ROFIMAR-726628 format. One record per residue (C-alpha): x, y, z. Coordinates in Angstrom, 2 decimals. Example, Ala and Ser with C-alpha at 12.3 -4.5 7.8 and 13.67 -1.06 7.14 Angstrom:
REM residues 2
       c1       c2       c3
    12.30    -4.50     7.80
    13.67    -1.06     7.14
//
This chain:
REM residues 205
       c1       c2       c3
    88.80  -227.78   -10.33
    85.14  -227.46    -9.47
    83.56  -228.48    -6.20
    80.35  -230.29    -7.21
    81.10  -233.10    -9.71
    78.24  -235.44    -8.80
    74.59  -234.52    -8.29
    71.59  -236.55    -7.14
    68.16  -234.89    -6.88
    65.48  -236.63    -4.80
    62.28  -235.39    -3.10
    63.33  -231.76    -3.04
    66.83  -232.56    -1.76
    70.25  -232.41    -3.37
    73.28  -234.36    -2.19
    76.55  -233.14    -3.67
    79.63  -235.33    -3.37
    82.82  -233.36    -3.77
    85.74  -234.47    -5.90
    88.66  -235.76    -3.86
    90.64  -232.79    -2.64
    88.53  -230.33    -4.62
    86.88  -228.39    -1.80
    88.51  -229.50     1.41
    88.76  -226.84     4.05
    92.23  -225.62     4.95
    93.63  -228.35     7.23
    95.84  -225.95     9.17
    92.72  -224.16    10.46
    92.06  -227.02    12.90
    95.00  -226.04    15.09
    94.51  -222.27    14.97
    93.07  -220.28    17.91
    89.66  -218.61    17.71
    89.72  -214.80    17.59
    86.48  -212.83    17.99
    85.70  -209.12    17.65
    82.36  -207.67    18.83
    80.68  -204.65    20.41
    79.53  -206.58    23.49
    80.42  -209.88    25.15
    79.00  -211.86    28.07
    80.69  -214.92    29.57
    79.18  -217.84    31.50
    82.10  -219.87    32.90
    79.85  -222.59    34.37
    78.26  -223.32    30.99
    81.50  -222.57    29.12
    79.54  -220.23    26.91
    80.39  -216.82    25.49
    77.87  -214.58    23.73
    79.15  -211.92    21.34
    76.85  -209.23    19.94
    77.13  -206.32    17.54
    79.05  -206.57    14.25
    80.71  -209.84    15.31
    83.59  -211.45    13.44
    84.89  -214.90    14.38
    88.19  -215.98    12.81
    89.98  -219.32    13.09
    92.84  -219.43    10.60
    91.29  -218.84     7.17
    87.78  -219.51     8.54
    85.81  -216.29     9.04
    82.19  -216.01    10.21
    80.46  -212.61    10.40
    77.10  -212.05    12.08
    75.13  -209.77    14.37
    75.31  -212.36    17.19
    77.52  -215.40    17.79
    77.22  -217.79    20.73
    80.24  -220.01    21.33
    80.18  -223.19    23.44
    83.34  -225.07    24.37
    83.34  -228.75    25.31
    85.61  -230.51    27.81
    88.15  -231.27    25.08
    88.42  -227.61    24.11
    86.47  -227.83    20.84
    84.19  -224.91    20.00
    80.72  -224.86    18.51
    79.49  -221.51    17.27
    75.96  -220.40    16.39
    75.86  -217.23    14.30
    72.67  -215.25    13.72
    72.20  -212.47    11.19
    70.38  -209.23    11.85
    69.52  -206.81     9.07
    71.91  -208.80     6.88
    72.49  -212.54     6.66
    75.27  -214.22     8.63
    78.11  -215.24     6.32
    80.88  -217.83     6.24
    84.19  -218.00     4.36
    87.02  -220.55     4.41
    90.02  -221.25     2.19
    90.11  -224.43     0.14
    93.01  -226.77     0.88
    95.96  -226.22    -1.46
    94.19  -223.59    -3.58
    93.92  -219.83    -3.57
    90.11  -220.13    -3.55
    87.40  -220.00    -0.90
    84.16  -221.72     0.07
    81.61  -219.00     0.86
    78.12  -219.19     2.31
    75.35  -217.16     3.93
    72.12  -217.80     5.82
    69.85  -216.45     8.54
    71.68  -218.75    10.99
    74.98  -220.60    10.66
    76.14  -223.34    13.04
    79.78  -224.43    12.93
    81.05  -227.47    14.85
    84.85  -227.44    14.98
    85.08  -231.00    16.36
    82.84  -232.59    13.72
    84.16  -230.20    11.04
    80.59  -229.56     9.94
    78.84  -226.31     9.06
    75.07  -225.96     8.72
    73.15  -223.08     7.12
    69.52  -222.38     8.07
    67.07  -220.12     6.21
    67.75  -218.48     2.83
    70.94  -220.53     2.65
    73.49  -220.20    -0.13
    76.92  -221.81    -0.56
    79.35  -221.08    -3.37
    82.59  -222.86    -4.30
    84.38  -221.58    -7.37
    81.71  -220.94   -10.02
    79.33  -223.55    -8.57
    76.52  -222.50    -6.26
    73.63  -224.10    -4.35
    70.63  -222.47    -2.65
    67.98  -223.86    -0.33
    66.35  -223.44     3.06
    68.93  -225.76     4.64
    72.50  -226.66     3.66
    74.80  -228.99     5.58
    78.49  -229.02     4.64
    80.65  -231.85     6.00
    84.36  -231.09     5.51
    85.40  -234.65     6.42
    83.21  -236.52     3.93
    83.40  -233.60     1.45
    79.65  -233.56     0.91
    76.85  -231.03     0.83
    73.24  -231.85     1.66
    70.68  -229.27     0.53
    66.91  -229.24     1.08
    64.00  -227.02     0.07
    62.48  -227.14     3.58
    63.88  -226.09     6.95
    66.17  -228.30     9.07
    66.75  -230.93     6.39
    63.10  -231.37     5.38
    61.32  -231.14     2.04
    59.08  -228.13     1.43
    55.33  -228.96     1.38
    53.76  -229.89    -1.95
    52.79  -226.77    -3.87
    55.34  -224.59    -2.07
    57.39  -222.20    -4.16
    60.52  -223.14    -2.21
    62.93  -225.13    -4.35
    66.54  -226.22    -4.20
    68.53  -224.43    -6.88
    72.01  -225.25    -8.13
    74.42  -223.86   -10.69
    76.85  -226.58   -11.77
    79.56  -225.73   -14.25
    80.53  -228.14   -17.08
    83.21  -230.65   -16.18
    85.97  -230.22   -18.75
    89.72  -230.57   -18.66
    92.10  -228.21   -20.41
    90.69  -225.74   -22.91
    89.45  -227.60   -25.97
    89.84  -231.00   -24.33
    87.02  -233.52   -24.46
    84.87  -233.90   -21.35
    85.88  -236.70   -19.04
    84.14  -239.16   -16.75
    86.33  -240.75   -14.06
    89.36  -239.54   -16.00
    88.34  -241.23   -19.28
    87.94  -238.87   -22.24
    84.62  -239.09   -24.06
    84.68  -239.46   -27.85
    82.54  -237.46   -30.20
    79.40  -239.28   -31.40
    80.57  -239.36   -35.02
    83.86  -240.94   -33.97
    82.05  -243.69   -32.11
    79.82  -244.33   -35.11
    82.79  -244.42   -37.44
    84.61  -246.86   -35.19
    81.56  -249.12   -35.11
    81.30  -249.10   -38.91
    84.96  -250.02   -39.24
    84.45  -253.00   -36.93
    81.51  -254.19   -39.05
    83.69  -254.12   -42.15
//
């Protein structure tokens, strides 16, 4: 099953509503501890902030974020918010899809992950891939609760200026059922054009 069944393009933005259950993040990840590897770490107990630098990997269940630098804040309820920044390479994100042996993958100059809101945002040269579908833009917001992506050609959810070469780009695979089956919309198979015409002629008779 593909992750981007509905597309709406408006003013340099794309909103992608996910099919029910198609690209949900692994639910068990919510209750898993955060494990982080890095070359250096500094801790500020008063601010409840930890800064990890140098080939950093953050793992929480099947969720993995890799970056040159990751800053983690923890709120009073124990939820973490991580901000990952890339260095020579882009920061990248990977998480298993619920009930499937497939992953949602993304990369950007900066990635912000909010464990409490279950939202991940990608800033600068952003790309997210799910199955064979892919979207690119300067900003991508992925909400695991509402199962939606929001992609824009400009930074921080804005539209690129008129005349800019920045564009939102998407690769959306055809929505078909089993091999050889007719395409469907909301579970209803579509008939071939000639069949519809034939049916209409029969009714006229």
